[in-house]
Structure formats: C-alpha cells, structure tokens
Short mmCIF file of the C-alpha atoms (twelve columns), coordinates in Angstrom:
data_MODEL
# 
_entry.id   MODEL 
# 
loop_
_atom_site.group_PDB 
_atom_site.id 
_atom_site.type_symbol 
_atom_site.label_atom_id 
_atom_site.label_alt_id 
_atom_site.label_comp_id 
_atom_site.label_asym_id 
_atom_site.label_seq_id 
_atom_site.Cartn_x 
_atom_site.Cartn_y 
_atom_site.Cartn_z 
_atom_site.pdbx_PDB_model_num 
ATOM 1   C CA . MET A 1   0.043   -0.138 0.129   1 
ATOM 2   C CA . ASN A 2   1.433   3.359  -1.123  1 
ATOM 3   C CA . GLU A 3   1.218   7.035  0.960   1 
ATOM 4   C CA . GLN A 4   -1.840  7.957  -0.690  1 
ATOM 5   C CA . GLU A 5   -3.936  4.922  -0.127  1 
ATOM 6   C CA . LYS A 6   -2.640  4.926  3.784   1 
ATOM 7   C CA . LEU A 7   -3.782  8.687  3.764   1 
ATOM 8   C CA . LEU A 8   -7.296  7.905  2.099   1 
ATOM 9   C CA . GLU A 9   -7.434  4.715  4.892   1 
ATOM 10  C CA . SER A 10  -6.196  6.992  7.705   1 
ATOM 11  C CA . ASN A 11  -8.593  9.889  6.700   1 
ATOM 12  C CA . SER A 12  -11.874 7.599  5.986   1 
ATOM 13  C CA . LEU A 13  -11.080 5.620  9.656   1 
ATOM 14  C CA . GLU A 14  -10.949 9.202  11.033  1 
ATOM 15  C CA . TYR A 15  -14.422 10.944 9.662   1 
ATOM 16  C CA . TYR A 16  -15.664 6.938  10.581  1 
ATOM 17  C CA . LYS A 17  -14.963 7.269  14.112  1 
ATOM 18  C CA . ASN A 18  -15.709 10.609 14.726  1 
ATOM 19  C CA . ALA A 19  -19.172 9.700  13.052  1 
ATOM 20  C CA . LEU A 20  -20.104 7.266  14.978  1 
ATOM 21  C CA . GLY A 21  -19.143 9.780  18.052  1 
ATOM 22  C CA . ALA A 22  -21.492 12.553 17.123  1 
ATOM 23  C CA . GLU A 23  -24.308 9.982  16.127  1 
ATOM 24  C CA . LYS A 24  -24.175 8.119  19.918  1 
ATOM 25  C CA . ARG A 25  -24.763 12.486 20.498  1 
ATOM 26  C CA . GLU A 26  -27.930 12.279 18.808  1 
ATOM 27  C CA . GLU A 27  -25.709 14.828 16.624  1 
ATOM 28  C CA . TYR A 28  -27.009 13.565 13.039  1 
ATOM 29  C CA . ASN A 29  -25.897 16.773 10.633  1 
ATOM 30  C CA . THR A 30  -22.450 16.539 11.911  1 
ATOM 31  C CA . SER A 31  -22.929 12.453 11.650  1 
ATOM 32  C CA . VAL A 32  -23.984 12.885 8.311   1 
ATOM 33  C CA . THR A 33  -21.207 15.018 6.975   1 
ATOM 34  C CA . LEU A 34  -18.468 12.860 8.578   1 
ATOM 35  C CA . PHE A 35  -20.368 9.527  7.148   1 
ATOM 36  C CA . PHE A 36  -20.165 11.238 3.491   1 
ATOM 37  C CA . LYS A 37  -16.345 12.220 3.643   1 
ATOM 38  C CA . ALA A 38  -15.633 8.465  4.820   1 
ATOM 39  C CA . MET A 39  -17.269 7.514  2.004   1 
ATOM 40  C CA . ALA A 40  -15.964 10.277 -0.213  1 
ATOM 41  C CA . SER A 41  -12.219 9.135  0.441   1 
ATOM 42  C CA . LEU A 42  -13.009 5.116  0.210   1 
ATOM 43  C CA . CYS A 43  -14.573 6.199  -3.040  1 
ATOM 44  C CA . ASP A 44  -11.108 8.066  -3.961  1 
ATOM 45  C CA . LEU A 45  -9.396  4.994  -2.343  1 
ATOM 46  C CA . HIS A 46  -10.957 2.437  -4.741  1 
ATOM 47  C CA . ILE A 47  -10.458 4.495  -8.010  1 
ATOM 48  C CA . LEU A 48  -6.743  5.225  -6.427  1 
ATOM 49  C CA . ARG A 49  -6.548  1.224  -5.984  1 
ATOM 50  C CA . ASN A 50  -7.812  0.739  -9.576  1 
ATOM 51  C CA . LYS A 51  -6.963  3.762  -11.671 1 
ATOM 52  C CA . GLY A 52  -3.854  4.633  -10.202 1 
ATOM 53  C CA . PHE A 53  -4.727  8.382  -9.011  1 
ATOM 54  C CA . PHE A 54  -7.448  9.692  -6.835  1 
ATOM 55  C CA . PRO A 55  -10.139 12.856 -7.882  1 
ATOM 56  C CA . THR A 56  -9.285  16.336 -7.182  1 
ATOM 57  C CA . ASN A 57  -12.967 17.262 -6.301  1 
ATOM 58  C CA . HIS A 58  -16.799 16.004 -6.303  1 
ATOM 59  C CA . SER A 59  -17.458 16.754 -9.962  1 
ATOM 60  C CA . GLU A 60  -14.530 14.719 -10.906 1 
ATOM 61  C CA . ARG A 61  -15.084 12.206 -8.158  1 
ATOM 62  C CA . PHE A 62  -18.906 11.910 -9.660  1 
ATOM 63  C CA . ARG A 63  -17.897 11.401 -13.087 1 
ATOM 64  C CA . ILE A 64  -15.435 8.766  -12.992 1 
ATOM 65  C CA . LEU A 65  -17.780 6.810  -10.326 1 
ATOM 66  C CA . GLN A 66  -20.940 7.489  -12.692 1 
ATOM 67  C CA . LYS A 67  -18.801 6.106  -16.161 1 
ATOM 68  C CA . GLU A 68  -16.925 3.649  -14.331 1 
ATOM 69  C CA . TYR A 69  -18.670 2.217  -11.639 1 
ATOM 70  C CA . SER A 70  -21.782 2.315  -11.480 1 
ATOM 71  C CA . ASP A 71  -22.854 0.660  -8.083  1 
ATOM 72  C CA . LEU A 72  -20.663 3.045  -6.036  1 
ATOM 73  C CA . TYR A 73  -22.253 6.073  -7.987  1 
ATOM 74  C CA . LEU A 74  -25.242 5.111  -6.854  1 
ATOM 75  C CA . LYS A 75  -24.963 4.989  -3.125  1 
ATOM 76  C CA . ILE A 76  -22.699 8.177  -3.280  1 
ATOM 77  C CA . ASP A 77  -25.379 10.003 -5.599  1 
ATOM 78  C CA . ASN A 78  -28.525 9.161  -3.196  1 
ATOM 79  C CA . ASP A 79  -26.170 10.283 0.131   1 
ATOM 80  C CA . PHE A 80  -24.550 13.572 -1.468  1 
ATOM 81  C CA . ILE A 81  -28.209 14.540 -1.352  1 
ATOM 82  C CA . LEU A 82  -28.583 14.271 2.303   1 
ATOM 83  C CA . TYR A 83  -25.077 15.585 2.815   1 
ATOM 84  C CA . GLN A 84  -26.275 18.973 1.123   1 
ATOM 85  C CA . ASN A 85  -29.610 18.626 3.322   1 
ATOM 86  C CA . SER A 86  -27.172 18.705 6.482   1 
ATOM 87  C CA . TYR A 87  -26.807 22.651 5.694   1 
ATOM 88  C CA . ARG A 88  -30.189 23.932 5.842   1 
ATOM 89  C CA . LEU A 89  -32.392 20.830 7.886   1 
ATOM 90  C CA . LYS A 90  -32.043 19.019 10.700  1 
ATOM 91  C CA . LEU A 91  -31.343 15.319 9.970   1 
ATOM 92  C CA . ASP A 92  -32.442 12.714 12.477  1 
ATOM 93  C CA . LYS A 93  -30.793 9.305  13.152  1 
ATOM 94  C CA . SER A 94  -32.689 7.448  9.846   1 
ATOM 95  C CA . ALA A 95  -30.174 10.049 7.541   1 
ATOM 96  C CA . SER A 96  -26.871 8.904  9.612   1 
ATOM 97  C CA . GLU A 97  -28.111 5.542  9.863   1 
ATOM 98  C CA . VAL A 98  -28.405 5.604  5.957   1 
ATOM 99  C CA . LEU A 99  -24.759 6.934  5.262   1 
ATOM 100 C CA . LYS A 100 -23.628 4.729  7.848   1 
ATOM 101 C CA . HIS A 101 -25.059 1.420  6.601   1 
ATOM 102 C CA . ASP A 102 -23.136 2.441  2.984   1 
ATOM 103 C CA . VAL A 103 -19.740 3.170  4.692   1 
ATOM 104 C CA . GLU A 104 -19.809 0.087  6.368   1 
ATOM 105 C CA . SER A 105 -20.270 -1.797 3.220   1 
ATOM 106 C CA . LEU A 106 -17.659 0.206  0.952   1 
ATOM 107 C CA . PHE A 107 -15.382 -0.776 3.973   1 
ATOM 108 C CA . LYS A 108 -16.505 -4.483 3.368   1 
ATOM 109 C CA . LYS A 109 -15.962 -3.958 0.084   1 
ATOM 110 C CA . LEU A 110 -12.553 -2.649 0.157   1 
ATOM 111 C CA . ARG A 111 -11.545 -5.477 2.888   1 
ATOM 112 C CA . ILE A 112 -11.069 -2.304 5.484   1 
ATOM 113 C CA . ASN A 113 -11.034 -3.329 9.055   1 
ATOM 114 C CA . PHE A 114 -13.419 -0.662 11.019  1 
# 
C-alpha cells in the first residue's frame, strides 16, 4: 500500500470513528457530514487502487464513478443529497443510519477493518 492509499484509508477511518461519536451524541448533521466524508475518501481509495490516481473534487469523483463504477455512483449520489441537506435542515437518526450503512458496505468491499 502506497502513502496516498494509507492516507485515504486513515482519513476514512477517522471520519467514520468521529461520525459514530456524533451519532451517539445525537448530532446527526455532524454524523451525516462525517459519514459522507468517509464515503468520499473510500471512493477515492477505490479509484486510486483501480486507476492509479484519485479525483481532486466532487465533480471529478462523480464523473469517474458514474462512468466506471455505477454501483458506487448510485450510493454516493443518493448520499450526496443527504450531505447537502445537512447544511440547511435538521437531520435525524434515519439519515445518519443510511450513510453509516453505505460506508460500512464500502469498508467491507475494500476489505478494510473498521
């Protein structure tokens, strides 16, 4: 595993751990934001492992996922709406649980212990 892979994996685990803490404190906007960041880091890791580079922004990530990894694209595209809602709405536990489930599925797919 190269340094970029280690960094993305480490960041995703940090976001995930802190999202769990926020969820436990019933801070669902924060947990959704952090679960989404974990998912974005994991998608970047998947792209890096398969393509040799990682995207520099959301738009590039979404284009690559939509074109080449439709299963991941569908998840992150749906989750992106919840992430955006965290800026203007008060989210609840169900929103947090959706993202948590998707992140945990991606950890498993990438064979990362969480």
